[in-house]
N, C-alpha and C positions, 0 to 999 in steps of 0.2 A: 503494499501500498503507500501511497506518496505521502510525503508530509501533508500537504495542502489536504489529499482526503483522511488522511488520520484527525487532521485540526478540524475539519468539518464534522467527522463521525463522534469524535472528542467534543466537542463543541455542544452537540446534541444531548450525548448521554451526560453530560454534566449538569447539562439543564433539568434532564429527566429526575437524575438522584436530587439535585437542588428543590426540585418540586417538593419531592417526596420530603426531603429534610425539613423545608420549610412548613409542610403541613405538620412532621411530626414537633418541629417547635411550636407553632400554633396551638396544637393541643396540649402541649406541655404548658404552654402561657396559660391558656383556660382553665387548665387542671389547678395550677397553684393559685391562680387569681380566686377558684372557689374556694381552694382551702384557708387562704387568708383573709379574702373580704365576706366570705358565707360561714364556713365553719369557725372560724378562730374568731369572729366576730360576735357570734353566736353563743351566749353562756349555757343555752340548753344542748348545743352540740357539742362543747368545748369539752364536758367531763363525763357526757353519759353514753353509753355503747349504743351505736345504730348499726342495723344488717345492712341498712341501705347504703352506708357509708363505708362499711367493711367491703363490701361487693362493688361498690365505685372505687375504692381505692386498690384491690385485687385486679379490677379488670383492667384500669388504668396501668398498673404496673406488668401485666402480663401480656395486653396489646402493644405497649409501647416497646418492649423487648422482642417480642416477636417481630414487629415491624424493622427494628432495626437490625436484628438478626439476618433477617432477610435483603437488608441492604448491606450487611457486612458480608454474609454468607449468602451471594445470591444463585439462584441455577443457572443451568447455561444458557439460556435464552434472554437474562435480566442483566440491564446496565448494571455495570463492577466498577466502583472506583477503586478496588484493588487491582483488578483488571487494567484498568487505563493507566494505574501508576506503573503496571509492569510494561506495559506497552511503551509507556514514554520513555523508558531505558532505551529503547530502541531509537529514539529521534534526539540525541544529545545536544544537537544544534538548536532544540527548542529549549535546553536548559540553558543554554549560555547566559552567564551574568544573572544568570535568575534565581538557581537553585543548585546544588552541588547534588552529587551522586550520592553521597552521603546522605544528605537529608533527604532525597528520596527514598533512598533505603529504610531511613527512620521513618519516615510517614507510611510507608508499606505495612513496616514490623509492628506502628501503634494502631493500625486496621485491625491487623490479626489478633493484637493484644486485648483491643476493646472488644472483641467478639468473644475471645477465651473468659474475660473477664466478667463480660452479660452472660456467660453459660455456667458461670460459678455460681452465678445469685439466681438462674433460672430455678423455681421449683412451683409446682402447683401450690396455689394457698385457698384451701377451701375452710379452715377453722378461721372463728373470728379473732384471735389473738394473732395469727400471721397476717393479719390485714390491717394492723394498726400503722399510723404514721411512722412509730418509733421500730417497730418490726420490719417495715420497709424502707427504712433510712438506706441500708446498705443498696439495695435495689436501686432505689434515687438515686443516690450518688454516682454507680456506675450509669445507669440511663443518662444521667446530665451530663457527663464526662463525654460518653462516646457518641452524644449528639454532638456537644459541643466542638469536640475535636473533629468531626466527620463535616460539618459546616465549614469550618476553618480550612480545611483540607478541600473541600470544593473550591471556597472561593479563592483560597493560593492557587489551584491548577488552573481553575478557569483563568485567572490572569494570566498565568504562565502559558496557556494555550493561545487566548484569544486575546491577550493585553487588552483587558478591557474588565469591569467589574460587573459581579452577578449578584443581585440583591436577594438576601436571604433573610431579611429582617421580619418579624413578627407584626404585623398591622391586624386590626379589627375595622369592618365597616362600621359596626356598631358594638354597643357595650355586650359582651358575651354574658355580663351577670346580670343585664337587665331582664331576664326572665322570672328572676329572684325578687323582682320587686312586686309581684302578685301572690296572691294564695294560688298552690298548687292544688291542694286537696279543698274542693269547695264540696259544700252541701248539696245534695241531689235536691231538685226542684222537686216540689210536693206536687202530688197529680192529682 
């Protein structure tokens, strides 16, 4: 493949990966807004047990882990950041004055380590005591670390390949917490 073909294909793949990462970052932002602005601000939710909160926390951790692992360990047909970085080594002229071969190797290793670290904290969480914020703290740390590292990596290599910036910053068209401004459970209308 020519350098031009590699650049074009890689630009497209990095945008696909970036879109997925931006979706993950948006979901993370909404989840933590929910924890900070809704749960932590409500004394009834802070100290009581809630099957709904346990389920929500467990579902968030498991879904985010699965989505990140799909990006870190993709099947053969999916765009792969690890694969892109591996192929980039075959085009050393693209790296010239932007990144060293050692830094490239470090970034590839960081992707593998992130997948391994996520695998270590992955386990089904069915019991209520396994779904508390404190029980999920290690998982949250690994999720945040992997997501932040992958976003930074996509931004770096998008710049290296395309000499331009890719926007992966979270933004909301509307307040995602606005849904909590009205009661969810309303009494059934009298017949």
